[in-house]
LUMBA-457326 format. One record per residue (C-alpha): y, x, z; residue in three letters. Coordinates in steps of 0.02 Angstrom, whole numbers, plus 50000, padded with zeros to 5 digits. Each point is the difference from the previous one (the first is absolute). Last residue first. Example, Ala and Ser with C-alpha at 12.3 -4.5 7.8 and 13.67 -1.06 7.14 Angstrom:
BEGIN
499475068450357SER 498284993150033ALA 
END
This chain:
BEGIN
513764942850199PRO 498994986949925HIS 500144993549824ASN 499964981949978THR 498894988149917ARG 498705000150124GLU 498334991949953ARG 499804985650105SER 499424985449888HIS 498275006149943MET 499455006750172ALA 500694985650094MET 498844987749892PHE 498595012750013LEU 500194998850196ALA 500034981849983PHE 498385000749905PHE 499315011150134ILE 500424987750140LEU 499334985149911VAL 498405008449959SER 499775004750179ALA 500174980250052LEU 498664995549871LEU 499025015250069PHE 499954992050174THR 499694982249931ILE 498435006849892GLN 499315012350136MET 500084984650133GLY 499004989749875ASN 498875012649979ALA 499795002450186ILE 499644980550029ALA 498775001749851ASP 499085012750084PRO 499924991650166SER 500935004950143SER 499115007750143HIS 501035017150010ASN 501554990149959ILE 499904991150164ASP 501164985650029ASP 499784993849819SER 501114993649873LYS 499735013649881THR 501794997749946SER 500615004450175PHE 499105015850019ALA 500545006149839PHE 501824993850035VAL 499875008950167ALA 499415016349910GLY 501354999249874MET 501334998950137VAL 499315013250121SER 499165014649898ALA 501244997049849GLY 501584998450122THR 499535017150077ILE 499655007949840LEU 501614993449916GLY 501055005650141LEU 499225016949995ASN 500425001849804ARG 501794992550042SER 500165013550130LEU 499395013149883ASN 501384996049869LEU 501214998550140MET 499715017950063GLY 500185006149822SER 501644992150005VAL 500505006550151VAL 499485018349950GLY 500734998349824ARG 501664995750046GLN 500975015649994ASP 499235005049828ALA 500744984449921SER 498884985549952ILE 499194994049828HIS 498655013749990THR 499144994650170MET 499904981649946VAL 499315002449819ALA 498685013950054THR 499444989650161ASN 499824985149878ASN 499145008249863ALA 498645009050121ALA 499814984750094GLN 499734987649851PHE 498695012049920LEU 499045001150157ALA 500234981850028TYR 499254997049820GLY 498465011750031ALA 499744990750165THR 500074982149934ILE 499135003349839MET 498595009350097VAL 499854985350117LEU 499904988349839PRO 498545010149939THR 499095002150175ILE 499824981750042TYR 499184995049836GLY 498855014750015PRO 499564993650165VAL 499444983249944GLY 500314995049807PHE 500274981149998SER 500814997250173THR 500675016950003PRO 501124997949852LEU 501074984450075MET 500765006050160PRO 500415016649923LEU 500674993349843ILE 501824996350036CYS 500245014950123THR 499415011449874GLY 501034994549857ILE 501535000050121ALA 499645017450050MET 499815005849815GLY 501724992149954VAL 500825007750162LEU 499405016649939GLY 500704997649829ALA 501654993750071ILE 500175016350105ALA 499435010549847MET 501474992449893ARG 501325002050133HIS 499355017750047ALA 500055008849827GLY 498725002849861PHE 499685018450028ARG 500405002450177ASP 499254983850067VAL 498455004249896LEU 499795016550081ARG 500284990850165GLY 498604988549967ALA 498905013649960PRO 500315008050164VAL 499654984350105GLY 498524993849901THR 498605009350089LEU 500564997750176ALA 500504982149966ALA 498324997249927ILE 498945007150146ILE 501114989050106PRO 499494984149920GLY 498165005049962CYS 499745003550192SER 499924980450027MET 498344999649885VAL 499155013850100LEU 500564992750169GLY 499254982649960VAL 498435008949930HIS 499665008650176THR 500454983550093THR 498774989549909ASP 500664987849847LEU 499964981350005LEU 501044996949854LEU 500934986650086ALA 499995006650193GLY 499745018649980SER 501065002749858LEU 501294985550044TYR 500145006650176PHE 500275017249938PRO 501224997849868GLY 501284988450101VAL 500835014550107VAL 499885014149863LEU 500344988249850THR 501494992150105ALA 500775017850041MET 500125002749809VAL 501004983049990VAL 501085004350139THR 500285016549923THR 500614992649849VAL 501304989350089LEU 500625012650099ALA 500315013549868SER 500694985649885MET 501454995950134ILE 500385018750020PHE 500105003449818GLY 501024984149957ALA 501405005150128ARG 499915018549940LEU 500064995749808THR 501194986550021SER 501385010550082GLN 501004988550126ARG 498755002150140PHE 500645019050000ILE 501644993250056ALA 499244995450170LEU 500095018950060PRO 498425001150114ILE 500355010150144LEU 501714996050010PRO 501395013449997SER 501494990650048GLU 499114984450059ALA 500724983549976LYS 498874994349856SER 498515008250088GLN 500254991250180ALA 499954982549907LEU 498315004849906LEU 499315005350164PHE 500564984750104ALA 499204988949860GLY 498485011150019GLY 500074997850191ILE 499904980849975SER 498715000049870PHE 498795011150089ALA 500214990250155MET 499574984949908LEU 498425008449942LEU 499665006650182LEU 500174982150077GLY 498874991849860LEU 498725013750033ASN 499974997250188VAL 500054979749964LEU 498355001949904GLY 499485005049831PHE 498185004349977SER 499485015449894GLY 499385012250121HIS 501284994050134GLY 501255014549974LEU 500355006849833THR 501214989849911VAL 501254997450150ALA 499615017750050LEU 500705007349835ALA 501474988550004TYR 500485004350179ALA 499775018449956ALA 500994999049841LEU 501504991950092THR 500065010850137LEU 499905016049892ALA 501334992949900LEU 501134997650154LEU 499635015850070VAL 500415010449839THR 501594988649968GLY 500705003350177THR 499595019449981VAL 500715002149835ASP 500045018549977PHE 501835006349976ARG 500845006549833LYS 501475011750015ARG 498895015749987HIS 499184995149842ALA 501614997849914ASN 499845013949870ALA 498144999150001THR 498925014750079GLN 498535004049895ARG 498405002850086ASP 498995014749940GLU 498554995849872PRO 498274997450072LEU 498855012949932TYR 499525013250139PHE 500324988950153CYS 499154984749918ALA 498445009349955LEU 499805006450168VAL 500324983250086PHE 498714991049862ALA 498735014750060LEU 500424996750191VAL 499724982049979GLY 498355001149907LEU 499325011550118PRO 500454988150150LEU 499684982249916ASN 498195002750019ILE 500235001350202TYR 500534981449991PHE 498464991949943LEU 499015015050083SER 500464991450173ARG 498714985849963TRP 498415010249989GLY 499455015449914LEU 498544993749877GLY 500004981050005ALA 501914998750031ILE 500375011749871LEU 498904992349867LEU 500804983350040GLY 501665006149995GLY 499735008149829LEU 499324982849932SER 501314989650074PRO 501545011849957GLY 499525007749826MET 500574981649903ALA 501685000650098THR 500285018349975GLY 499485000549822ILE 501174984449967ALA 501535010550071SER 499555015049904MET 499854989849839THR 501674991150034GLY 500905018550036LEU 499145004649828LEU 500784985949904GLY 501645002550081MET 499985018749927ALA 499414993449821SER 501434987150006GLY 501225014150052THR 499465012449853ARG 501434995749882GLU 501175000350126LYS 499525017950065PRO 499254998650179ALA 500985007250144ALA 501224983950044GLU 498954985349966ALA 498405010450068VAL 501125003050153PHE 500424982250036ALA 498244995449977MET 499375012450119THR 501464995750135LEU 499544982350035ALA 498095001150019MET 500175016450106MET 501364992750113ILE 498974985850030ALA 498395010050025ALA 500815008950136GLY 500534985350096LEU 498284993349975GLY 499345014750080GLN 501144997150147LEU 499274982050012ALA 498305008349984ARG 500385009850153ALA 500674984750101ALA 498394990649968ILE 498825014550029LEU 500985003950177TRP 499854979850033ALA 498025001649945LEU 499795014250141THR 499545019249993PRO 500725002549833ALA 499455017049930VAL 499764994449823SER 501624989349992CYS 501085014250079GLY 499355010649857ILE 500394988849863SER 501794997450087ALA 500175018749967THR 499594998749834THR 501114983949966PHE 501515007750087LEU 499775017049889MET 499994990649845ILE 501554989250047GLY 500935015950052SER 499655007549847LEU 500534983949913LEU 501684999750107LEU 500355017449954ARG 499914997549822ARG 500784984949991ARG 501725005450063GLY 501094991750143ILE 500704984349904MET 498834995849858ASP 498395002850137GLY 500834990150119LEU 500024985649871ARG 498145002649969GLY 499665000850178VAL 500804982950038SER 499094991949841VAL 498145004650069ILE 500414995350191LEU 499414982650022THR 498615001149869THR 499325017150042ILE 500014997150185ALA 499234982349980LEU 498655007349901LEU 499465013950128TYR 500194987150153ALA 498964988549899LEU 498485011049977VAL 499825006350174VAL 500664982950058TRP 498374993349931GLN 499215006550149VAL 500834987950122LEU 499424984049907GLN 498325007349969PHE 499795001950191SER 499915015650096ALA 498525010550072ASN 501035016249944PHE 498385007449914VAL 499314983149944GLN 501714993749937ALA 500165016149911LEU 498374999049918THR 500364982949920PRO 501725005249951LEU 499405015349902GLY 499934992949835VAL 501844994850007ASN 500495017650039ALA 499845008149837ILE 501054986649901SER 501815003750055THR 499865018850043GLY 499265002849819LEU 501504991549927SER 501205011850088SER 498965016149977LEU 499704996649809LEU 501864997249974MET 500325017150091SER 498805007649878LEU 500954992649855ALA 501605007550072LEU 499275016950012SER 499104999249831ALA 501664994749922ILE 500905015650079LEU 498555010449927TRP 500354992149826ARG 501765003050013ILE 499835018350062SER 498725003549850VAL 501334992249870GLY 501385011350074ARG 499135014749991GLU 499544997549805ALA 501934993949974LYS 500485017350074ALA 498715008549897PRO 500624991249837ALA 501745003950031ASN 500125013449860GLY 499334986949874ASP 499145009049857ALA 498445000850109ASN 499814979449985ASN 498794995050134ALA 501064992250127THR 500564983749906PRO 500954986750081GLY 500174993550182SER 498215005350079ARG 498934985650081PHE 498505001549905ASP 498514992950058MET 
END
């Protein structure tokens, strides 16, 4: 994969050695950023498989042990925009190095945790480090990669994220079986050290902007946004699919604090999120579309296992094999998708990716009834490949339409929209599926009831994708950005 900016092999060019050296440096820089993305996504998925073991080790209920996962996700979701903005202000290099160091150190803290409370606190710190890595890797790619190779670089980040997600459950299972639960977090130590060393050598030095010293970090906005996102995330995750008074209260709290946040941003001298960026149709649509498509992708992960076991009557092993097709396709198509974006343009490829997802969501409830497992895998591949293409295109379009001093906060908002989509997909789409089966216990529902739930769920998913497609076709920016 070549990230060099321009030819390097022309001996007649006196600058060829310098260009070649710069090309090598950029490739190593992209490698360090890709490794950071791998670490943050691996941290999300690897702990899930250890929850039953942790419940036994700490003699705790599932409701308590699930905070090992929830603390990590909440830290990322609530702080990713703030750390992106902080990187824009104090320098992305020093903050990314701090994030990698924090993630690695917190991983050690997780692995030596004597109590469950210690482990949850360490996971929250690990999530903060992951938030920094996720927000700033995309910002660095937009800054360092040659413009004609930005799509390829974004595709590579998508590939590494998919690999981390796909590797987590299987790698975690092997580590627990062979070395015990503490190895789930020890594994991050060598990878974190390698990412830190590469980043030290190849990350470009921070460039201080002329008015950077006059900017103040928006503490009020950070607190209000964190409270808003935490309340929303808890509202849609607590209760395991049931929506009670606690969920309603948290949701109302999220809307109330969110309104206070928007008011504070409109009056702040140096706001956390400059509201003017939402006037740019590419950015506004990019955030909304990212949330919509990840909601649909999460629906396949939540509904899929129930459909495969309850309607197609597959055992656990075969369900796992079929479900692994999605992450594998995402990992294989990330880089080619990025190259297509570089060649044909982000706008066209975003539409192409959404068209593929739309076709997949429309035929997913129908094909399996006639063709069984192959009829399920085919639309799943279309959805996943379309998602990889859309993500590479959307990230490229958004990150190349902003000024350099806003790359961190915009990258954080892109990652936030993705996380909110995943949370919403897991809760709302899961609830739609459960309600559509018309059964109190999905595990004991009839195949016909589960098939009906699948059809209604993906009818809604199709509506979401077609809405995203409509936005993509009407949101192309007509003006040049500074």
